[in-house]
C-alpha positions as CSV (number, residue, x, y, z in Angstrom):
1,X,-2.0,20.3,10.9
2,X,-0.3,23.2,9.2
3,X,1.8,23.0,6.0
4,X,3.7,26.1,7.1
5,X,3.6,27.5,3.5
6,X,0.4,28.0,1.7
7,X,-2.2,26.4,3.8
8,X,-3.3,23.4,5.8
9,X,-2.6,19.8,5.0
10,X,-5.5,17.5,5.1
11,X,-5.1,13.9,6.4
12,X,-5.7,11.3,3.7
13,X,-5.2,7.6,3.3
14,X,-2.5,6.1,1.0
15,X,-3.2,2.7,-0.4
16,X,-0.6,0.6,-2.2
17,X,-0.3,-2.8,-3.8
18,X,3.2,-4.1,-2.9
19,X,5.4,-6.9,-4.1
20,X,7.1,-9.2,-1.7
21,X,9.6,-12.0,-2.4
22,X,10.6,-14.7,0.1
23,X,11.0,-13.3,3.6
24,X,11.1,-9.7,2.4
25,X,7.8,-8.1,3.2
26,X,8.1,-5.3,0.6
27,X,10.4,-5.3,-2.4
28,X,8.7,-2.6,-4.4
29,X,5.4,-0.7,-4.8
30,X,3.5,-1.9,-7.8
31,X,0.8,0.8,-7.8
32,X,-0.4,3.3,-5.2
33,X,-3.1,5.9,-4.9
34,X,-4.2,8.4,-2.2
35,X,-7.8,8.8,-1.0
36,X,-9.8,11.2,1.2
37,X,-11.4,8.5,3.2
38,X,-10.4,5.1,4.8
39,X,-13.5,3.5,3.1
40,X,-12.4,4.6,-0.4
41,X,-8.8,3.3,0.3
42,X,-10.2,-0.1,1.4
43,X,-12.6,-0.3,-1.6
44,X,-9.7,0.5,-4.0
45,X,-7.6,-2.3,-2.5
46,X,-10.5,-4.8,-2.7
47,X,-11.0,-4.0,-6.4
48,X,-7.4,-3.6,-7.4
49,X,-5.5,-6.3,-5.6
50,X,-7.2,-9.3,-7.3
51,X,-6.6,-7.7,-10.8
52,X,-3.0,-6.7,-10.2
53,X,-0.2,-8.5,-12.0
54,X,3.3,-8.9,-10.8
55,X,5.9,-6.8,-12.7
56,X,7.4,-8.6,-15.7
57,X,10.9,-8.8,-14.2
58,X,9.6,-11.2,-11.5
59,X,8.9,-13.8,-14.2
60,X,12.3,-13.4,-15.7
61,X,14.1,-14.3,-12.4
62,X,15.8,-17.7,-12.3
63,X,12.9,-19.2,-10.3
64,X,10.2,-17.1,-12.0
65,X,7.4,-16.1,-9.7
66,X,8.2,-18.8,-7.1
67,X,8.2,-17.1,-3.6
68,X,6.8,-13.8,-5.0
69,X,3.5,-12.5,-3.7
70,X,1.4,-9.4,-3.9
71,X,-0.2,-7.7,-0.8
72,X,-1.8,-4.4,0.0
73,X,-1.5,-1.8,2.7
74,X,-3.1,1.5,3.6
75,X,-2.3,4.1,6.2
76,X,-3.3,7.5,7.3
77,X,-1.2,10.6,6.8
78,X,-0.3,13.1,4.1
79,X,1.8,13.4,1.0
80,X,4.7,15.8,1.1
81,X,6.2,17.3,-2.1
82,X,9.9,18.0,-1.8
83,X,11.6,21.0,-3.5
84,X,13.0,18.6,-6.2
85,X,9.5,17.5,-7.2
86,X,9.6,14.1,-5.5
87,X,6.8,13.3,-3.1
88,X,6.8,10.9,-0.2
89,X,4.2,9.8,2.3
90,X,4.3,10.8,6.0
91,X,2.2,8.9,8.5
92,X,0.0,11.0,10.8
93,X,-0.3,10.5,13.6
94,X,3.2,9.0,13.8
95,X,1.8,5.9,15.4
96,X,-1.0,5.4,12.8
97,X,-1.6,1.8,12.2
98,X,-0.8,0.2,8.8
99,X,-3.7,-2.0,7.6
100,X,-2.6,-5.0,5.5
101,X,-4.5,-7.3,3.1
102,X,-3.4,-10.5,1.3
103,X,-4.9,-12.3,-1.6
104,X,-6.0,-15.8,-0.4
105,X,-7.7,-18.1,-2.9
106,X,-8.6,-15.1,-5.0
107,X,-10.2,-13.2,-2.1
108,X,-8.9,-10.1,-0.3
109,X,-8.2,-11.0,3.3
110,X,-7.6,-8.3,5.9
111,X,-5.2,-8.7,8.8
112,X,-5.5,-9.7,11.5
113,X,-7.3,-12.7,10.1
114,X,-10.2,-13.9,12.2
115,X,-8.4,-17.2,12.9
116,X,-5.3,-15.4,14.2
117,X,-7.1,-13.4,16.9
């Protein structure tokens, strides 16, 4: 995979803790980090998700944290830095799967869950 300018891009894994509310799967990213290996991305999620708090604005909503939830995702790809200094994640390959985890009774549970197979 060539960057075109200044070298080769190396595939990585982006892991993120996301906030969902109601039927919206993702309202905003709470925290994210990139890793060189899939194993490191999974380990980070398993350590970080249970300790992550929802943003303060969630508790200030009329119904507080009701209906709000945290979950985690990781996917393979690379980070692209735009000319204006903003970066975004591009999945590679284009059909790379997105791996999802929920916090269930204080434990990180990966999808698909064993009972849903």
